[in-house]
Residue, then its C-alpha position, 0 to 999 in steps of 0.5 A: m520470456r518477455l517482460q513489460f513494465l506496465g506500472a510502477a516504472g518511474t513511479v511508486t504506484g500502479s504495479k503491473y508487470l506483463l510476463q510472456s512465455g510462448k502463448s502464455q501471458l501472466l500479469v504480476d500485480c494489477g494495481l491502480f495509479q495514484g498521486f499526480k493527475p497524469l498518473r491517475l489518468r492512466n487508470w481511465a485510459e485503455p490499457p496498453f495490452k489486451p486484457g482478454d489475452v492475459s492467461a492469469v494474474v498473480l498478486t504479490h499483495a492486496h494494497i490497492d496500488h497492486s490490486g485495485y485495477l482488477p475490477l477494470l481488468l475484468k470489465k475490459g475482457f479478462h476472464g482468467r484466474i487471479y492467484c494469491t495467498e489466503g491472506t491477500a484474498d481475505l484483504c482483497r475481499i475488504l479492500l476492493p469493495d471499499s475502493a469501489r464504494l469510495a469511487e461511487e461516493d466521490a462521483e455522487r458527491a461531485n455530481r450533487r455539488g457540481y464541482t465536476k467537469h464531467k456530466p455526469a462524473l462516473p466512478l472508475y468502477t462499481e461495487r458490482d465490478a469489485a464483486a465480479a473480480l473477487g469471484h476469480l480469486v484462487t488461493v495458494p499457500f506459501d512455498q507451494d508450486f503452482a501452474p497459473a498458465p501453460g509452461l509457467k511455474v510459480r511459487f509464493g515466498c513470504a515478503g513480510h510487509i502486510l498479511g499475505a504479502a509475497n515475493v513471486r518466483v516464476s520459472d519457465g523451466r529454463l529461466k527464473i525471474v523473482f518479483s520482490g513485491d513490497m518488501g517488509r522490514m527485518h525487525d518490524t513490530i508486527m510482521r515477520p521478516p521477508e524470506r530470503v531468495s538465494r537464486a534468480d536469473y532476473l530480479v524485479v526489486e522495489s525501491t520505495y525507500g531506495n534513497r532513505r534510511h528509516d529514522p532510528a528513533n523509537p516511533e512509539k515514543q515519538l507518537g506518545e510525545i506528539i499526542g501528549r503535547t497536542i492534548a495538553r493544548g486541548g487539540t485533536v490528533v488526526i492520523p491518516a492511515f492505511a487500513v492494512g498494516r499502518t492502522q494496526a501498528l498505530m493502535l498497538a503503539i497507542a495501546r502500549l502507551k496507555a498501558k505504560k501510562r505515557i498518555p492518559q488511559d482514558l484518552p478517547v481514541y477513534l478508528n474511523s474506518p469500519m474496513a480497518e476493523d475488519v482487517t484487524d480481525l484478520y490478525h487473529r486468523h493469520a497468526d502464523e504470519h506475524r509476531l503478535s501474541a494473542k494478548d497483543c492482538a486483543a490490546m490492539c483490537g480493543v484500544a479504539k472505538i469504531v466509528n461505523s456511521v457517517e453521522e458518528s463521523k460528523k459528530l467527531n468533527l464538531s467535538r473540541t474534546p482532546k482525542v485521537i482519530i485514525a482514519g483512511s486513507g494513508m495519503a489523505t487521497g480520499g475516505r473519511v480522513v479528508h473530512h477530518i482534515a477539513a474540520f481540524g486543519p484550520r485550527p493550530e491546537n490540532t495535529i496531523v500525523f503522517a506515519g508512512f510514505q506520501a507519494g508525489g501528487t497526493r494530498g498527504a505529500a502536499i501537506l507534509g511539504g508545507a502547503k498553506e491550503v489544500r483542496i477538499h471536495g471543491a473547496y480550499v481548506p487552510i492548513k494551520f494545525e501542527i504537521a508531524s511525521i513518524m517514518g519509523m512505522s513504515a512497513h517497507a524495507d529501507a535502502d539498507e534493509i533492501m541491500a541486506w536482502l539482496k546480499g542473501f543471493e548466492k549468485a548475482p542475477r543476470r539483471t536486476f530491474v529497480t521499480h516501484g519507487e520515485p525516480a530519485a529513489a529508484d536510481t539511488l538504489r540502482v547505483r548502490i546495487r551496481d557499486e556495492l554488489g557489482w550487479d547489472a542493475h537497470v531502472p526501466d521506463h514505463l511500457e519498456e519491454v525486455e527479452l529475458g534470455r541468455g544475454r542482457 
């Protein structure tokens, strides 16, 4: 087998791995690049492989940095099947059309307001393209072997992280390579822990938090304190949140804070993401993948008023009543949350709360880094609201949790490839793997290709 790193190498986005065995070509993940402009431009460039030659795609999970390139893959000639778990398929049916819709809205707005260099600005892909990709989805249960391409056998194992998230185990009958996917946490509030893997000849492991430990402080308590001091000064709390995973954790925490009377029970909470409402409903359907009781699910689903229309969203920006607004996207790269940042960012009584990783080059990273102003829809918005961060809500394993998972292997893989992390995070994890486990670990470069054989 030969493995090429087409994404998530040297960066935390754009996950794509091309695995070749004989005449079969398997693409593991098919994500969009996000963050810095040079990374985003890769989405527009011709792919460094021939999509028409790819036999099949296997997804670890539905997040856009792992699935968002699928509509383009089909436009560029792919015609095979896309294999994933049922939970991943359910989420892709929500996330991919939404990704396309946002791209179309951004292009329309840029053309209407004239702040684009392109004449006209075009979306990366359309809702029609997303619908075409969804028609290629094939679902497979966890812990069941399947053959996506001749000579290759694959199995999904639970990875925690979000609904449907899987590690992917691929074998050609001689060698076995495991892709960790995005790894969940051992003691996550919502999701069950990632399933252990005992053996692999080669391993591809994520390193999003490869150089960090999560804050041991109670995130629910932190959130309550932030909300309390903000509403005390008459402000609004704006929380950029991924529609999958983070939004649900936030709503569960707010529901529990209200039940314990740590924040006012009549405090208005708005979920400005119809997509997130659809995602939250899936937690009832996939109850075997998470820790929540039916009562917890009901509390989580009922704590916020859903904002469905653009008109309702605009009204929130005009209101000075203390409230909490949860809106996408998690790194403030697009969606309705950027309108809320523009409205509430210039006023010091308000607060923005980041509850997850902010990739370099994103608007969220800039604000968290202390930017005095950010560019939104062609104009610069002053940032004067309080900036808060709650890292204990992350759905990613931290460095210690990744190392604990790796120690579950009965035998060292021949080589471990450390991917899906910023350079410092990936290299720090590589050194820990080498020093603490004595394994051969390597951080691959973008487009690097390696032969998986008897030697290194």
